[in-house]
N, C-alpha and C positions, 0 to 999 in steps of 0.2 A: 714923124711917129712920136706919140707921147710916151712918157715913162710907164704909164699904166698899160698902154697897148703893148709895149715891148716886153713886159713881164708875162704876156700871154704866150710868148715863144721862147724856146731854149736860147739862152745867151751864147752858149758855145755850140759849135757845129758838132753833130752827133759822132763824127769821125774821130773826135779827140777825147771822148768820154766813154766810160763803160759803167754798167750798173750791176750791183751784186744782190744776193738773195736776202741781205739784211736791210734792204731799202737804202743802200748807200750809193755814192757816186764817186768814181775815180776820174780825175782830170789829168791828162798826160800832156805836160807842157812841152815835151819834145815834139809830139805830134802837133800840138797847137802852133809851135814855132814854124813847123813845116807848112801848116795850113796858112798861116799869115803870109809866108813867103810866096806860096802859090797864088793867093788871092791878090797880092800886090802886083803880080804879073798879068792879071786879068783886066778886062775893061772896067774902069772905075764906075761906069754908068750901069753896070750889070745890076739889075734889080735885086738879085739874090744877095748882094753885098750891102744893100741899104741898111739892113738891121745891124745896129751896133758898130757900123763901119768907122764912126768918128770917136768911139770910146777908147780911152786908154785901158791898159790891162787892169789897173786897180779898179777903175770904174766898172769894167766888164765883170771882174770877179765879184765885186759887191752886188751887182745886179744878179749874177748867177746864184749867189747865196740866198738872196731874197726869193728868187724863182724856186730854188730847190726846197727852201723852207716852206713855201706856200704849197709845194707838192707833197709835203710830209716826209721829205728825205731826212735821213738821220746822220750817219757818218759820212764825212766828205774827206776824200784822200787826194792828194796832189803828188804826182811823180815828177821830180825835177832832175833832169840830166844836167851835166855841167854846162851845156850850151844854153840852158835856160836859167842858170843860177842867178842872173841879174834880177829875176822876179821874186826871189826868196824874200827880200825885205817887204815887198808888197803883200806877200802871203802872210807873213808874220804880223804885219800891221792889221790884216783882216782877221786875226785871231787864230791862225793855224799854229800848231805845235810841231816841233821836231819829233819824229816817230822812230825812224830807223833808216839804215842805208842798205839798199839792195845791191849786192855784188854782181848779180846777173839776173836779167829779166826772163822769168819763166811764165809770164802772163800770156795765156793762149789767146786772149782777146786782142792784145796788142803785142804780137811777137816782135823781137828785134829785127830791124831792117838789115838785110845782108847785101842789097844791091845786086842780087843774083850770084854772088860769090860765096860758095859754100865754105871757103877757107877764110872768110873775113874774121877779123878779131872779135872777141866777145864785146858786148856793149860796156861802156864805162859805168862805174857805180852810179846809182840813182838815189837821190835823197827823197824820202817819203815824209810828207807833212800830213797832219790830220786835224780835223775840227769836228766837234759834236754840235749839230744844229739845234736839236730840241732844247727847250728851257727846262731840262731835267739833268741830273747828274750823268756824266758821260758813261756810256757802256762800251766804249771802244776798248779793244785789248791793249795792254801795254806793249811797248816795244820789246825787243829781245831781252829776256830775263835770265837766260842760262847760256853758258858755253859748255861744250861736251868734249871730254878728252878720253883717251884710251891708254891703258898700260898693257904691255904684251909680256905674258909669261910663257917662256919656251923652256921646257925641261930637256936636259941632256938625254938623247936617245940611248946612249951607252950607260948612263948613270942618272936616273931620274931624281936622285937626291940633290942634283945640281940644277941650277937655272941660269939662263943667259942674262948677264948683267953688263951695263955700260956705265962709264964714268964720263960726265959731261965736261966740256972745256970751260964753260962759264955758267953763271946763274946760281940760284940758291943751293942746288945739289952739289955743285963744284965747291962752293964756299964751305960746305960741311964735309968735303972729301967723301961723298956718299956714292956707293954703288947702287944703281937703281935699274929697274926694268926699262926697256925702251918705252917712251911715252910721247904723246903729242895731241894736239887739238884736231878736231874734225874740220874739214873744209866745208863750205856751204853745199848742201844737197848731197853730202857724202854719207853713206851708211857706215855703221860701226864696224862691221866685218871688213869693209874696204879700207877704212882708216887704219885698222890694226895691221892689215897686210902691208899697207903703204909705209907706216911708221917703222915696222920691222925692216923692210927693205931699205928705206932711206938711212936709218941709223946704223945698220949692220951689214947691208948688202945681201942678207939672207931672205929666202922666200918661204912663206908658210901659209897654212890654212887654219882658219878659226875652228876650234873644237867646241868652244862654249864660253859662256860668261861665268867667271868664278864668283864675282860679287861686283857691286857698284856702290859708289859713295856720292852723297850730296853734300856740298859745302856752300856756305854763304860768306861772302867777303864784303865788308862795309864799303859802300861807294862803288861797287862793281857788280857785274853779273854773278849770279850763283853758278856753281860748277858741278857738273855731273861727270864722274870719272868711272869708266868701265874697265875692270880688270879682265883681260881676254886671255884664255888659254889657247896657244897656237901650237901646231905641229909642223915641223920642218918638212918641206916637200922633198928634199933630197938628203935624208939623214946619213947616207953613206959617205957623202962628200961635203963636209962642212968647212967652208972657207969664208970667214967674215972679213968685211972691209969697213973700218970706222968712217962715219960721215965726216968729211974733211973739215967742215967749218963748225961742227957741233960736238963730236964725240972724241974724247981723248984716248979711251981704251975700252976693250971688250974682253970679257973672260967668262968661263964657266965658274960659278960660285956656289958653294954649299947653300941650300935654301935656309938651313938653320943659321949659317953665318950671316946670310943676308938679313934675316929677321933680327939677329942679335946686334946689328950696328947701333952705335951709340945714339944716333939721331932719332931712332924709332922709340927709344926707351922713354917711359913716362907718358906715352900717348895711347890712351885706350882705343882710339880710332885706328891708328896704324898697327897697334898690336893685334887687334881683332882681324883687320884686313890681311895682315901678313900671316896670321894663323890659318886663314882660309887657303892661302897659297901653300903653306906648309902641309896642310891636310891633303891637298891635291897631290903634292909630291910624295907623301907617305903612301897614299893609295896607289900611285903609279909604281912605287918601289915594291909594294906588296904584290901587285898584279904581275910584275916582271919576274918575281922569284917563284911564282907558281907555274913552273914550266910544264907540269903534267896536267894543267887545267886549261881548257879552251880559253883563248884570249877574251872572247865575248863574255864567258861565264865569270872570268876573273874580274872583268870590268864591272859586271853587275854586282859582284860580291864586295868589291873594294871601292869602286869609283864613287865620288860624291855626286849627288844630283846637281846638274848644272843647267844653266839657261842656254838653250840653243835658239837659232833664228831661222825663220822661213822667209823667203823673198816672195811676196804675194802681190798680185794685182789688186787694186782697190775696188775696181768695178764702178758702177753708177755713172759711167761715162767720164770718169775723172782721170783716166790713165793717159796723161799728156805725154807724147813722145815715148809711148810704151814703158813709162816709168812704173816701178813697183815700190812697195813699202816693206820695210823690215819689221816683222812681227816676232817678238821674243817670247818663248814659251819654255816651261819646264821640260827637260829632256825626256822625261817619262811619257809625255803625251805628244811631243812634237811630231814624230814620224807616224804615230798611231792614228791620231785624230785628224791632222791636217790633210792626210791622204783621202779622207772621206768627203772633203769639201767639193 
């Protein structure tokens, strides 16, 4: 078979590729490695193996790129598990760039193989490479640009002028002897409410429920991902019995601290950003104190009168056939319309 004739047929078996709505192609080298292994165990004279059977991977990839370009394909993606990492230099030589690392495969077209064992370990990290085929500037999205963190504000049920604060064992906050709210980064595919609950439990041993988002901050760090930080107001699930336990390897101490004292710590001074962010927390505390003192007023009425508007979240299905494994998305809305309007959907 001539090179011209071979370009009329797909270079890779259809079982190792998928196609997206943007006229792109994804090649799964883990699946390809399994395919090669299966084919090597079959009869060498099988006519279905005559196409490209003598080509090395670099030759096959080069032919595939020619084939896909002739088809008018645009973005080409290659998923590389550790078992196929020996092909990474060949991909780079063919013009592919490093894009991102997937910590867990959620691709419904090529779900992770479990060998029939529902308790099997999650797949190892997968390197994703990308290449733009047209002779035009690339329109492929960049790799991960942001990390997302949460801070947890828990007001003392007995005295909402106080908030729960922790002191870390190490890191920048420890170096400045800073009392801070429990904080942490989101795990992959973790919603903000789930992360806030988890971080509170991990750092203090306490369990809480998200009441709303007080504010959020966006920061840009040279040479690194940008950072989104959500300040979450949490309510303790068992306010009558509060027994905290510092996280053994991270937290040195825990205490109730005056919100005003928290805001007045030396480290915050001279920072318009943190002064404003802390002022939001202070206003929430002051509103809670005001609501608590109005004993003759219905709690809900006191909340309407004093509580600051917050951002609440709804956990909703996406629809359009995109709900893989019954997953939902978190939609954040102003508290004034969350319950009222989302119930009409």
